[in-house]
Structure formats: C-alpha cells, structure tokens
N, CA, C, O and the ligand as a Tripos MOL2 file, in Angstrom:
@<TRIPOS>MOLECULE
protein
  289   287    73     0     0
PROTEIN
NO_CHARGES

@<TRIPOS>ATOM
      1 N          14.6980   -7.8670   13.6860 N.3       1 MET1
      2 CA         13.3710   -7.2580   13.6190 C.3       1 MET1
      3 C          12.9080   -7.2270   12.1630 C.2       1 MET1
      4 O          13.6930   -6.9610   11.2540 O.2       1 MET1
      5 N          11.6530   -7.4960   11.9670 N.am      2 PHE2
      6 CA         11.0740   -7.5010   10.6280 C.3       2 PHE2
      7 C          10.8810   -6.0660   10.1490 C.2       2 PHE2
      8 O          10.1610   -5.2790   10.7630 O.2       2 PHE2
      9 N          11.5350   -5.7490    9.0480 N.am      3 ARG3
     10 CA         11.3750   -4.4100    8.4860 C.3       3 ARG3
     11 C          10.7680   -4.5170    7.0930 C.2       3 ARG3
     12 O          11.4560   -4.8850    6.1410 O.2       3 ARG3
     13 N           9.5120   -4.2050    6.9740 N.am      4 PRO4
     14 CA          8.9000   -4.2970    5.6500 C.3       4 PRO4
     15 C           9.5090   -3.2780    4.7040 C.2       4 PRO4
     16 O           9.9150   -2.1910    5.1140 O.2       4 PRO4
     17 N           9.5660   -3.6450    3.4360 N.am      5 LYS5
     18 CA         10.1320   -2.7540    2.4180 C.3       5 LYS5
     19 C           9.0320   -1.9740    1.7140 C.2       5 LYS5
     20 O           9.2470   -1.3690    0.6640 O.2       5 LYS5
     21 N           7.8730   -2.0030    2.3050 N.am      6 HIS6
     22 CA          6.7480   -1.3280    1.6650 C.3       6 HIS6
     23 C           5.7700   -0.8720    2.7420 C.2       6 HIS6
     24 O           5.9050   -1.2240    3.9140 O.2       6 HIS6
     25 N           4.8150   -0.1100    2.3380 N.am      7 HIS7
     26 CA          3.7360    0.2470    3.2510 C.3       7 HIS7
     27 C           2.4200    0.1080    2.5000 C.2       7 HIS7
     28 O           2.3830    0.0490    1.2710 O.2       7 HIS7
     29 N           1.3560    0.0580    3.2670 N.am      8 TRP8
     30 CA          0.0350   -0.1140    2.6640 C.3       8 TRP8
     31 C          -0.6610    1.2190    2.6100 C.2       8 TRP8
     32 O          -0.6000    2.0140    3.5480 O.2       8 TRP8
     33 N          -1.3190    1.4480    1.5080 N.am      9 GLN9
     34 CA         -1.9470    2.7430    1.2940 C.3       9 GLN9
     35 C          -3.3510    2.5670    0.7290 C.2       9 GLN9
     36 O          -3.5130    1.9550   -0.3260 O.2       9 GLN9
     37 N          -4.3670    3.0890    1.4080 N.am     10 PRO10
     38 CA         -5.7100    3.0360    0.8320 C.3      10 PRO10
     39 C          -5.7830    3.9230   -0.4060 C.2      10 PRO10
     40 O          -5.3900    5.0890   -0.3800 O.2      10 PRO10
     41 N          -6.2880    3.3530   -1.4710 N.am     11 ALA11
     42 CA         -6.4170    4.1120   -2.7110 C.3      11 ALA11
     43 C          -7.4140    3.4160   -3.6120 C.2      11 ALA11
     44 O          -7.3380    2.2060   -3.8270 O.2      11 ALA11
     45 N          -8.3400    4.1820   -4.1320 N.am     12 GLU12
     46 CA         -9.2950    3.6450   -5.0960 C.3      12 GLU12
     47 C          -9.9770    2.3630   -4.6190 C.2      12 GLU12
     48 O         -10.0290    1.3630   -5.3360 O.2      12 GLU12
     49 N         -10.4920    2.4170   -3.4090 N.am     13 GLN13
     50 CA        -11.3250    1.3400   -2.8560 C.3      13 GLN13
     51 C         -10.5820    0.0480   -2.4870 C.2      13 GLN13
     52 O         -11.1980   -0.9720   -2.1790 O.2      13 GLN13
     53 N          -9.2600    0.1170   -2.5270 N.am     14 GLN14
     54 CA         -8.4840   -1.0450   -2.0990 C.3      14 GLN14
     55 C          -7.2650   -0.5600   -1.3290 C.2      14 GLN14
     56 O          -6.8660    0.6000   -1.4250 O.2      14 GLN14
     57 N          -6.6840   -1.4800   -0.5640 N.am     15 ARG15
     58 CA         -5.4210   -1.1580    0.0980 C.3      15 ARG15
     59 C          -4.3020   -1.6980   -0.7840 C.2      15 ARG15
     60 O          -4.2220   -2.9000   -1.0370 O.2      15 ARG15
     61 N          -3.4510   -0.8080   -1.2440 N.am     16 HIS16
     62 CA         -2.3690   -1.2050   -2.1260 C.3      16 HIS16
     63 C          -1.0370   -1.1330   -1.3900 C.2      16 HIS16
     64 O          -0.8720   -0.3650   -0.4420 O.2      16 HIS16
     65 N          -0.0900   -1.9490   -1.8450 N.am     17 ALA17
     66 CA          1.2630   -1.8900   -1.3040 C.3      17 ALA17
     67 C           2.0930   -0.9320   -2.1470 C.2      17 ALA17
     68 O           2.0490   -0.9690   -3.3760 O.2      17 ALA17
     69 N           2.8400   -0.0840   -1.4780 N.am     18 VAL18
     70 CA          3.6800    0.9050   -2.1440 C.3      18 VAL18
     71 C           5.1080    0.7130   -1.6430 C.2      18 VAL18
     72 O           5.3340    0.5420   -0.4450 O.2      18 VAL18
     73 N           6.0640    0.7420   -2.5600 N.am     19 ALA19
     74 CA          7.4570    0.4940   -2.2080 C.3      19 ALA19
     75 C           7.9940    1.5510   -1.2480 C.2      19 ALA19
     76 O           7.5850    2.7110   -1.2850 O.2      19 ALA19
     77 N           8.9020    1.1320   -0.4050 N.am     20 GLY20
     78 CA          9.5570    2.0600    0.5120 C.3      20 GLY20
     79 C           8.7710    2.2110    1.8070 C.2      20 GLY20
     80 O           7.6850    1.6550    1.9670 O.2      20 GLY20
     81 N           9.3380    2.9610    2.7060 N.am     21 THR21
     82 CA          8.6510    3.2230    3.9680 C.3      21 THR21
     83 C           8.4570    4.7240    4.0960 C.2      21 THR21
     84 O           9.2160    5.5230    3.5480 O.2      21 THR21
     85 N           7.4360    5.0740    4.8250 N.am     22 LEU22
     86 CA          7.1900    6.4850    5.0840 C.3      22 LEU22
     87 C           7.7700    6.8180    6.4490 C.2      22 LEU22
     88 O           7.5650    6.0700    7.4050 O.2      22 LEU22
     89 N           8.4900    7.9230    6.5550 N.am     23 PRO23
     90 CA          8.9810    8.3290    7.8790 C.3      23 PRO23
     91 C           7.7990    8.5140    8.8240 C.2      23 PRO23
     92 O           6.6940    8.8440    8.3950 O.2      23 PRO23
     93 N           8.0390    8.3040   10.0880 N.am     24 THR24
     94 CA          6.9720    8.4310   11.0780 C.3      24 THR24
     95 C           6.2840    9.7860   10.9560 C.2      24 THR24
     96 O           6.9300   10.8320   10.9000 O.2      24 THR24
     97 N           4.9870    9.7370   10.9190 N.am     25 GLY25
     98 CA          4.2260   10.9830   10.8670 C.3      25 GLY25
     99 C           3.9820   11.5010    9.4560 C.2      25 GLY25
    100 O           3.1190   12.3500    9.2330 O.2      25 GLY25
    101 N           4.7550   10.9780    8.5100 N.am     26 ARG26
    102 CA          4.5880   11.4380    7.1240 C.3      26 ARG26
    103 C           3.5350   10.5800    6.4650 C.2      26 ARG26
    104 O           3.4760    9.3750    6.7070 O.2      26 ARG26
    105 N           2.7270   11.1630    5.6580 N.am     27 ARG27
    106 CA          1.7850   10.3700    4.8770 C.3      27 ARG27
    107 C           1.5190   11.0390    3.5430 C.2      27 ARG27
    108 O           1.7940   12.2210    3.3330 O.2      27 ARG27
    109 N           0.9760   10.2320    2.6590 N.am     28 HIS28
    110 CA          0.7170   10.7550    1.3290 C.3      28 HIS28
    111 C          -0.3900   11.7960    1.3860 C.2      28 HIS28
    112 O          -1.3130   11.7090    2.1950 O.2      28 HIS28
    113 N          -0.2740   12.7750    0.5140 N.am     29 ARG29
    114 CA         -1.3590   13.7310    0.3830 C.3      29 ARG29
    115 C          -2.5700   13.0290   -0.2330 C.2      29 ARG29
    116 O          -2.4250   12.0640   -0.9830 O.2      29 ARG29
    117 N          -3.7390   13.5160    0.0860 N.am     30 ASP30
    118 CA         -4.9410   12.9860   -0.5480 C.3      30 ASP30
    119 C          -4.8460   13.2150   -2.0470 C.2      30 ASP30
    120 O          -4.5570   14.3220   -2.5010 O.2      30 ASP30
    121 N          -5.0890   12.1770   -2.7970 N.am     31 GLY31
    122 CA         -5.0910   12.3220   -4.2430 C.3      31 GLY31
    123 C          -3.7150   12.2360   -4.8830 C.2      31 GLY31
    124 O          -3.5830   12.3620   -6.1010 O.2      31 GLY31
    125 N          -2.6960   12.0220   -4.0690 N.am     32 GLU32
    126 CA         -1.3420   11.8640   -4.5950 C.3      32 GLU32
    127 C          -1.2730   10.5740   -5.4230 C.2      32 GLU32
    128 O          -1.8580    9.5590   -5.0450 O.2      32 GLU32
    129 N          -0.5680   10.6180   -6.5330 N.am     33 SER33
    130 CA         -0.4170    9.4230   -7.3580 C.3      33 SER33
    131 C           0.7690    8.6160   -6.8640 C.2      33 SER33
    132 O           1.8780    9.1350   -6.7320 O.2      33 SER33
    133 N           0.5250    7.3500   -6.5960 N.am     34 VAL34
    134 CA          1.6110    6.4810   -6.1560 C.3      34 VAL34
    135 C           1.6140    5.2240   -7.0190 C.2      34 VAL34
    136 O           0.5680    4.7710   -7.4830 O.2      34 VAL34
    137 N           2.7990    4.6710   -7.2260 N.am     35 ASP35
    138 CA          2.9400    3.4420   -7.9990 C.3      35 ASP35
    139 C           2.8350    2.2560   -7.0480 C.2      35 ASP35
    140 O           3.6760    2.0660   -6.1700 O.2      35 ASP35
    141 N           1.7960    1.4720   -7.2420 N.am     36 ALA36
    142 CA          1.5670    0.3310   -6.3620 C.3      36 ALA36
    143 C           2.2510   -0.9180   -6.9300 C.2      36 ALA36
    144 O           2.6530   -0.9570   -8.0930 O.2      36 ALA36
    145 N           2.3680   -1.9380   -6.0680 N.am     37 PHE37
    146 CA          3.0300   -3.1770   -6.4790 C.3      37 PHE37
    147 C           2.2890   -3.8840   -7.6140 C.2      37 PHE37
    148 O           2.8830   -4.6630   -8.3600 O.2      37 PHE37
    149 N           0.9950   -3.6100   -7.7390 N.am     38 CYS38
    150 CA          0.2180   -4.2630   -8.7780 C.3      38 CYS38
    151 C           0.4380   -3.5920  -10.1400 C.2      38 CYS38
    152 O          -0.2670   -3.8690  -11.1100 O.2      38 CYS38
    153 N           1.4460   -2.6960  -10.1810 N.am     39 GLU39
    154 CA          1.8340   -2.0130  -11.4140 C.3      39 GLU39
    155 C           0.7570   -1.0830  -11.9330 C.2      39 GLU39
    156 O           0.6690   -0.8010  -13.1280 O.2      39 GLU39
    157 N          -0.0500   -0.6190  -11.0120 N.am     40 ARG40
    158 CA         -1.0110    0.4180  -11.3420 C.3      40 ARG40
    159 C          -0.5970    1.6870  -10.6050 C.2      40 ARG40
    160 O          -0.0480    1.6290   -9.5040 O.2      40 ARG40
    161 N          -0.8640    2.8180  -11.2180 N.am     41 THR41
    162 CA         -0.6650    4.0860  -10.5270 C.3      41 THR41
    163 C          -2.0170    4.4670   -9.9400 C.2      41 THR41
    164 O          -2.9900    4.6720  -10.6660 O.2      41 THR41
    165 N          -2.0590    4.5590   -8.6120 N.am     42 VAL42
    166 CA         -3.3400    4.7990   -7.9570 C.3      42 VAL42
    167 C          -3.3250    6.1570   -7.2740 C.2      42 VAL42
    168 O          -2.2770    6.6820   -6.8970 O.2      42 VAL42
    169 N          -4.4960    6.6940   -7.1310 N.am     43 SER43
    170 CA         -4.6610    7.9900   -6.4890 C.3      43 SER43
    171 C          -5.0400    7.7470   -5.0300 C.2      43 SER43
    172 O          -6.0800    7.1510   -4.7510 O.2      43 SER43
    173 N          -4.2130    8.2000   -4.1090 N.am     44 THR44
    174 CA         -4.4270    7.8690   -2.6990 C.3      44 THR44
    175 C          -5.7190    8.4860   -2.1750 C.2      44 THR44
    176 O          -6.1680    9.5370   -2.6320 O.2      44 THR44
    177 N          -6.2890    7.8020   -1.2140 N.am     45 ALA45
    178 CA         -7.5520    8.2420   -0.6350 C.3      45 ALA45
    179 C          -7.2880    8.9870    0.6610 C.2      45 ALA45
    180 O          -6.1420    9.1630    1.0740 O.2      45 ALA45
    181 N          -8.3520    9.4140    1.2840 N.am     46 GLY46
    182 CA         -8.2480   10.0800    2.5740 C.3      46 GLY46
    183 C          -7.7400    9.1200    3.6380 C.2      46 GLY46
    184 O          -7.4540    7.9560    3.3580 O.2      46 GLY46
    185 N          -7.6350    9.6030    4.8140 N.am     47 HIS47
    186 CA         -7.0510    8.7750    5.8690 C.3      47 HIS47
    187 C          -8.0490    8.5700    7.0000 C.2      47 HIS47
    188 O          -7.7040    8.6740    8.1770 O.2      47 HIS47
    189 N          -9.2630    8.2840    6.6350 N.am     48 THR48
    190 CA        -10.2520    7.9970    7.6530 C.3      48 THR48
    191 C         -10.1680    6.5220    8.0150 C.2      48 THR48
    192 O          -9.6140    5.7180    7.2660 O.2      48 THR48
    193 N         -10.7170    6.1780    9.1580 N.am     49 GLU49
    194 CA        -10.6930    4.7890    9.6070 C.3      49 GLU49
    195 C         -11.3300    3.8790    8.5630 C.2      49 GLU49
    196 O         -10.9080    2.7390    8.3670 O.2      49 GLU49
    197 N         -12.3420    4.4010    7.9080 N.am     50 LEU50
    198 CA        -13.1040    3.5910    6.9610 C.3      50 LEU50
    199 C         -12.2430    3.1260    5.7910 C.2      50 LEU50
    200 O         -12.4070    2.0120    5.2940 O.2      50 LEU50
    201 N         -11.3300    3.9820    5.3570 N.am     51 ASP51
    202 CA        -10.4870    3.6220    4.2240 C.3      51 ASP51
    203 C          -9.6740    2.3640    4.4920 C.2      51 ASP51
    204 O          -9.3530    1.6110    3.5720 O.2      51 ASP51
    205 N          -9.3480    2.1450    5.7530 N.am     52 TRP52
    206 CA         -8.5200    0.9890    6.0920 C.3      52 TRP52
    207 C          -9.3290   -0.2980    6.1030 C.2      52 TRP52
    208 O          -8.7660   -1.3830    6.2500 O.2      52 TRP52
    209 N         -10.6270   -0.1900    5.9510 N.am     53 LEU53
    210 CA        -11.4750   -1.3840    5.9020 C.3      53 LEU53
    211 C         -11.6470   -1.8850    4.4750 C.2      53 LEU53
    212 O         -12.2690   -2.9210    4.2410 O.2      53 LEU53
    213 N         -11.0970   -1.1490    3.5350 N.am     54 TRP54
    214 CA        -11.1690   -1.6160    2.1530 C.3      54 TRP54
    215 C         -10.3840   -2.9100    2.0180 C.2      54 TRP54
    216 O          -9.4270   -3.1390    2.7580 O.2      54 TRP54
    217 N         -10.7880   -3.7670    1.0670 N.am     55 PRO55
    218 CA        -10.0720   -5.0330    0.8840 C.3      55 PRO55
    219 C          -8.6640   -4.8000    0.3490 C.2      55 PRO55
    220 O          -8.3960   -3.8190   -0.3440 O.2      55 PRO55
    221 N          -7.7860   -5.7160    0.6860 N.am     56 THR56
    222 CA         -6.4160   -5.6440    0.1950 C.3      56 THR56
    223 C          -6.3820   -6.0050   -1.2830 C.2      56 THR56
    224 O          -7.0200   -6.9710   -1.7020 O.2      56 THR56
    225 N          -5.6530   -5.2470   -2.0640 N.am     57 CYS57
    226 CA         -5.4830   -5.5480   -3.4780 C.3      57 CYS57
    227 C          -4.7460   -6.8840   -3.6080 C.2      57 CYS57
    228 O          -3.6140   -7.0060   -3.1390 O.2      57 CYS57
    229 N          -5.3640   -7.8790   -4.2310 N.am     58 PRO58
    230 CA         -4.7430   -9.2140   -4.2700 C.3      58 PRO58
    231 C          -3.4090   -9.2350   -5.0060 C.2      58 PRO58
    232 O          -2.5060   -9.9800   -4.6250 O.2      58 PRO58
    233 N          -3.2760   -8.4340   -6.0440 N.am     59 ASP59
    234 CA         -2.0140   -8.3990   -6.7840 C.3      59 ASP59
    235 C          -0.8980   -7.7850   -5.9330 C.2      59 ASP59
    236 O           0.2470   -8.2340   -5.9750 O.2      59 ASP59
    237 N          -1.2480   -6.7620   -5.1700 N.am     60 CYS60
    238 CA         -0.2630   -6.1490   -4.2840 C.3      60 CYS60
    239 C           0.1470   -7.1280   -3.1890 C.2      60 CYS60
    240 O           1.3220   -7.2040   -2.8290 O.2      60 CYS60
    241 N          -0.8090   -7.8670   -2.6650 N.am     61 LEU61
    242 CA         -0.5120   -8.8180   -1.5970 C.3      61 LEU61
    243 C           0.4660   -9.8790   -2.0940 C.2      61 LEU61
    244 O           1.4320  -10.2080   -1.4060 O.2      61 LEU61
    245 N           0.2180  -10.4110   -3.2790 N.am     62 ARG62
    246 CA          1.1220  -11.4230   -3.8370 C.3      62 ARG62
    247 C           2.5280  -10.8540   -4.0380 C.2      62 ARG62
    248 O           3.5260  -11.4990   -3.7140 O.2      62 ARG62
    249 N           2.5870   -9.6470   -4.5730 N.am     63 ALA63
    250 CA          3.8890   -9.0140   -4.8140 C.3      63 ALA63
    251 C           4.6150   -8.7600   -3.4950 C.2      63 ALA63
    252 O           5.8280   -8.9510   -3.4040 O.2      63 ALA63
    253 N           3.8740   -8.3320   -2.4790 N.am     64 ALA64
    254 CA          4.4830   -8.0550   -1.1760 C.3      64 ALA64
    255 C           4.9930   -9.3450   -0.5350 C.2      64 ALA64
    256 O           6.0420   -9.3490    0.1090 O.2      64 ALA64
    257 N           4.2610  -10.4220   -0.7090 N.am     65 GLU65
    258 CA          4.6880  -11.7060   -0.1640 C.3      65 GLU65
    259 C           5.9740  -12.1710   -0.8330 C.2      65 GLU65
    260 O           6.8980  -12.6470   -0.1730 O.2      65 GLU65
    261 N           6.0160  -12.0270   -2.1420 N.am     66 ARG66
    262 CA          7.2410  -12.4140   -2.8730 C.3      66 ARG66
    263 C           8.4330  -11.5990   -2.4060 C.2      66 ARG66
    264 O           9.5110  -12.1360   -2.1510 O.2      66 ARG66
    265 N           8.2240  -10.2970   -2.2980 N.am     67 LEU67
    266 CA          9.2930   -9.3870   -1.9060 C.3      67 LEU67
    267 C           9.8510   -9.7400   -0.5270 C.2      67 LEU67
    268 O          11.0470   -9.5920   -0.2760 O.2      67 LEU67
    269 N           8.9850  -10.2020    0.3520 N.am     68 ASN68
    270 CA          9.3960  -10.4960    1.7250 C.3      68 ASN68
    271 C           9.7060  -11.9700    1.9200 C.2      68 ASN68
    272 O           9.9100  -12.4240    3.0470 O.2      68 ASN68
    273 N           9.7410  -12.7170    0.8250 N.am     69 GLY69
    274 CA         10.1180  -14.1180    0.9120 C.3      69 GLY69
    275 C           9.0860  -15.0050    1.5670 C.2      69 GLY69
    276 O           9.4180  -16.0620    2.1020 O.2      69 GLY69
    277 N           7.8430  -14.5830    1.5300 N.am     70 ILE70
    278 CA          6.7680  -15.3980    2.0980 C.3      70 ILE70
    279 C           6.1440  -16.2150    0.9620 C.2      70 ILE70
    280 O           5.6040  -15.6390    0.0180 O.2      70 ILE70
    281 N           6.2120  -17.5400    1.0410 N.am     71 PRO71
    282 CA          5.6060  -18.3290   -0.0370 C.3      71 PRO71
    283 C           4.0910  -18.1950   -0.0130 C.2      71 PRO71
    284 O           3.4740  -18.2570    1.0510 O.2      71 PRO71
    285 N           3.4960  -18.0120   -1.1750 N.am     72 SER72
    286 CA          2.0350  -17.8620   -1.2110 C.3      72 SER72
    287 C           1.3780  -19.1620   -1.6530 C.2      72 SER72
    288 O           0.1530  -19.2350   -1.7450 O.2      72 SER72
    289 ZN         -2.5580   -2.9580   -5.7940 Zn       73 ZN73
@<TRIPOS>BOND
     1     1     2 1
     2     2     3 1
     3     3     4 2
     4     3     5 am
     5     5     6 1
     6     6     7 1
     7     7     8 2
     8     7     9 am
     9     9    10 1
    10    10    11 1
    11    11    12 2
    12    11    13 am
    13    13    14 1
    14    14    15 1
    15    15    16 2
    16    15    17 am
    17    17    18 1
    18    18    19 1
    19    19    20 2
    20    19    21 am
    21    21    22 1
    22    22    23 1
    23    23    24 2
    24    23    25 am
    25    25    26 1
    26    26    27 1
    27    27    28 2
    28    27    29 am
    29    29    30 1
    30    30    31 1
    31    31    32 2
    32    31    33 am
    33    33    34 1
    34    34    35 1
    35    35    36 2
    36    35    37 am
    37    37    38 1
    38    38    39 1
    39    39    40 2
    40    39    41 am
    41    41    42 1
    42    42    43 1
    43    43    44 2
    44    43    45 am
    45    45    46 1
    46    46    47 1
    47    47    48 2
    48    47    49 am
    49    49    50 1
    50    50    51 1
    51    51    52 2
    52    51    53 am
    53    53    54 1
    54    54    55 1
    55    55    56 2
    56    55    57 am
    57    57    58 1
    58    58    59 1
    59    59    60 2
    60    59    61 am
    61    61    62 1
    62    62    63 1
    63    63    64 2
    64    63    65 am
    65    65    66 1
    66    66    67 1
    67    67    68 2
    68    67    69 am
    69    69    70 1
    70    70    71 1
    71    71    72 2
    72    71    73 am
    73    73    74 1
    74    74    75 1
    75    75    76 2
    76    75    77 am
    77    77    78 1
    78    78    79 1
    79    79    80 2
    80    79    81 am
    81    81    82 1
    82    82    83 1
    83    83    84 2
    84    83    85 am
    85    85    86 1
    86    86    87 1
    87    87    88 2
    88    87    89 am
    89    89    90 1
    90    90    91 1
    91    91    92 2
    92    91    93 am
    93    93    94 1
    94    94    95 1
    95    95    96 2
    96    95    97 am
    97    97    98 1
    98    98    99 1
    99    99   100 2
   100    99   101 am
   101   101   102 1
   102   102   103 1
   103   103   104 2
   104   103   105 am
   105   105   106 1
   106   106   107 1
   107   107   108 2
   108   107   109 am
   109   109   110 1
   110   110   111 1
   111   111   112 2
   112   111   113 am
   113   113   114 1
   114   114   115 1
   115   115   116 2
   116   115   117 am
   117   117   118 1
   118   118   119 1
   119   119   120 2
   120   119   121 am
   121   121   122 1
   122   122   123 1
   123   123   124 2
   124   123   125 am
   125   125   126 1
   126   126   127 1
   127   127   128 2
   128   127   129 am
   129   129   130 1
   130   130   131 1
   131   131   132 2
   132   131   133 am
   133   133   134 1
   134   134   135 1
   135   135   136 2
   136   135   137 am
   137   137   138 1
   138   138   139 1
   139   139   140 2
   140   139   141 am
   141   141   142 1
   142   142   143 1
   143   143   144 2
   144   143   145 am
   145   145   146 1
   146   146   147 1
   147   147   148 2
   148   147   149 am
   149   149   150 1
   150   150   151 1
   151   151   152 2
   152   151   153 am
   153   153   154 1
   154   154   155 1
   155   155   156 2
   156   155   157 am
   157   157   158 1
   158   158   159 1
   159   159   160 2
   160   159   161 am
   161   161   162 1
   162   162   163 1
   163   163   164 2
   164   163   165 am
   165   165   166 1
   166   166   167 1
   167   167   168 2
   168   167   169 am
   169   169   170 1
   170   170   171 1
   171   171   172 2
   172   171   173 am
   173   173   174 1
   174   174   175 1
   175   175   176 2
   176   175   177 am
   177   177   178 1
   178   178   179 1
   179   179   180 2
   180   179   181 am
   181   181   182 1
   182   182   183 1
   183   183   184 2
   184   183   185 am
   185   185   186 1
   186   186   187 1
   187   187   188 2
   188   187   189 am
   189   189   190 1
   190   190   191 1
   191   191   192 2
   192   191   193 am
   193   193   194 1
   194   194   195 1
   195   195   196 2
   196   195   197 am
   197   197   198 1
   198   198   199 1
   199   199   200 2
   200   199   201 am
   201   201   202 1
   202   202   203 1
   203   203   204 2
   204   203   205 am
   205   205   206 1
   206   206   207 1
   207   207   208 2
   208   207   209 am
   209   209   210 1
   210   210   211 1
   211   211   212 2
   212   211   213 am
   213   213   214 1
   214   214   215 1
   215   215   216 2
   216   215   217 am
   217   217   218 1
   218   218   219 1
   219   219   220 2
   220   219   221 am
   221   221   222 1
   222   222   223 1
   223   223   224 2
   224   223   225 am
   225   225   226 1
   226   226   227 1
   227   227   228 2
   228   227   229 am
   229   229   230 1
   230   230   231 1
   231   231   232 2
   232   231   233 am
   233   233   234 1
   234   234   235 1
   235   235   236 2
   236   235   237 am
   237   237   238 1
   238   238   239 1
   239   239   240 2
   240   239   241 am
   241   241   242 1
   242   242   243 1
   243   243   244 2
   244   243   245 am
   245   245   246 1
   246   246   247 1
   247   247   248 2
   248   247   249 am
   249   249   250 1
   250   250   251 1
   251   251   252 2
   252   251   253 am
   253   253   254 1
   254   254   255 1
   255   255   256 2
   256   255   257 am
   257   257   258 1
   258   258   259 1
   259   259   260 2
   260   259   261 am
   261   261   262 1
   262   262   263 1
   263   263   264 2
   264   263   265 am
   265   265   266 1
   266   266   267 1
   267   267   268 2
   268   267   269 am
   269   269   270 1
   270   270   271 1
   271   271   272 2
   272   271   273 am
   273   273   274 1
   274   274   275 1
   275   275   276 2
   276   275   277 am
   277   277   278 1
   278   278   279 1
   279   279   280 2
   280   279   281 am
   281   281   282 1
   282   282   283 1
   283   283   284 2
   284   283   285 am
   285   285   286 1
   286   286   287 1
   287   287   288 2
@<TRIPOS>SUBSTRUCTURE
     1 MET1         2 RESIDUE 1 A MET
     2 PHE2         6 RESIDUE 1 A PHE
     3 ARG3        10 RESIDUE 1 A ARG
     4 PRO4        14 RESIDUE 1 A PRO
     5 LYS5        18 RESIDUE 1 A LYS
     6 HIS6        22 RESIDUE 1 A HIS
     7 HIS7        26 RESIDUE 1 A HIS
     8 TRP8        30 RESIDUE 1 A TRP
     9 GLN9        34 RESIDUE 1 A GLN
    10 PRO10       38 RESIDUE 1 A PRO
    11 ALA11       42 RESIDUE 1 A ALA
    12 GLU12       46 RESIDUE 1 A GLU
    13 GLN13       50 RESIDUE 1 A GLN
    14 GLN14       54 RESIDUE 1 A GLN
    15 ARG15       58 RESIDUE 1 A ARG
    16 HIS16       62 RESIDUE 1 A HIS
    17 ALA17       66 RESIDUE 1 A ALA
    18 VAL18       70 RESIDUE 1 A VAL
    19 ALA19       74 RESIDUE 1 A ALA
    20 GLY20       78 RESIDUE 1 A GLY
    21 THR21       82 RESIDUE 1 A THR
    22 LEU22       86 RESIDUE 1 A LEU
    23 PRO23       90 RESIDUE 1 A PRO
    24 THR24       94 RESIDUE 1 A THR
    25 GLY25       98 RESIDUE 1 A GLY
    26 ARG26      102 RESIDUE 1 A ARG
    27 ARG27      106 RESIDUE 1 A ARG
    28 HIS28      110 RESIDUE 1 A HIS
    29 ARG29      114 RESIDUE 1 A ARG
    30 ASP30      118 RESIDUE 1 A ASP
    31 GLY31      122 RESIDUE 1 A GLY
    32 GLU32      126 RESIDUE 1 A GLU
    33 SER33      130 RESIDUE 1 A SER
    34 VAL34      134 RESIDUE 1 A VAL
    35 ASP35      138 RESIDUE 1 A ASP
    36 ALA36      142 RESIDUE 1 A ALA
    37 PHE37      146 RESIDUE 1 A PHE
    38 CYS38      150 RESIDUE 1 A CYS
    39 GLU39      154 RESIDUE 1 A GLU
    40 ARG40      158 RESIDUE 1 A ARG
    41 THR41      162 RESIDUE 1 A THR
    42 VAL42      166 RESIDUE 1 A VAL
    43 SER43      170 RESIDUE 1 A SER
    44 THR44      174 RESIDUE 1 A THR
    45 ALA45      178 RESIDUE 1 A ALA
    46 GLY46      182 RESIDUE 1 A GLY
    47 HIS47      186 RESIDUE 1 A HIS
    48 THR48      190 RESIDUE 1 A THR
    49 GLU49      194 RESIDUE 1 A GLU
    50 LEU50      198 RESIDUE 1 A LEU
    51 ASP51      202 RESIDUE 1 A ASP
    52 TRP52      206 RESIDUE 1 A TRP
    53 LEU53      210 RESIDUE 1 A LEU
    54 TRP54      214 RESIDUE 1 A TRP
    55 PRO55      218 RESIDUE 1 A PRO
    56 THR56      222 RESIDUE 1 A THR
    57 CYS57      226 RESIDUE 1 A CYS
    58 PRO58      230 RESIDUE 1 A PRO
    59 ASP59      234 RESIDUE 1 A ASP
    60 CYS60      238 RESIDUE 1 A CYS
    61 LEU61      242 RESIDUE 1 A LEU
    62 ARG62      246 RESIDUE 1 A ARG
    63 ALA63      250 RESIDUE 1 A ALA
    64 ALA64      254 RESIDUE 1 A ALA
    65 GLU65      258 RESIDUE 1 A GLU
    66 ARG66      262 RESIDUE 1 A ARG
    67 LEU67      266 RESIDUE 1 A LEU
    68 ASN68      270 RESIDUE 1 A ASN
    69 GLY69      274 RESIDUE 1 A GLY
    70 ILE70      278 RESIDUE 1 A ILE
    71 PRO71      282 RESIDUE 1 A PRO
    72 SER72      286 RESIDUE 1 A SER
    73 ZN73       289 GROUP 0 **** ****
C-alpha cells in the first residue's frame, strides 16, 4: 500500500507539502507555523472547502515527487 511520507496543507494561498503524517482526525491549528517542503515556514489556513482549491505549491510538489521516487 502506498504510504505518503507527507501531507498537504493549505497555507498562504497555496497547498504545501508538510513532512510526516497527521493521525486521523488531527489537524493543524489555524495559523500554526509549519515547515513546508519548499523550505518556507508557512502559516496554516482554515479548513474550509475553498482552501483546498488553492493551487499546489510547485516547489513542494517537486520535493514530494522526489521523496516518493516519482520522476518529474
Ligand atoms: Zn510549498
């Protein structure tokens, strides 16, 4: 089974990849600072449906692909 080593988190108008997995039901607090794969510390956004429509951070996507062995 595919187990990602990261999760996606809406923050600052983009969806960023964050290392590790969140236990089921757990989520970041609004405004929590998290270190994203793009080497930026981002402040997490709310958890409305709209936040998930933000574009994926391209730097995070590349880093996530590398981490999971997906050639880009
Ligand atoms: Zn990012």
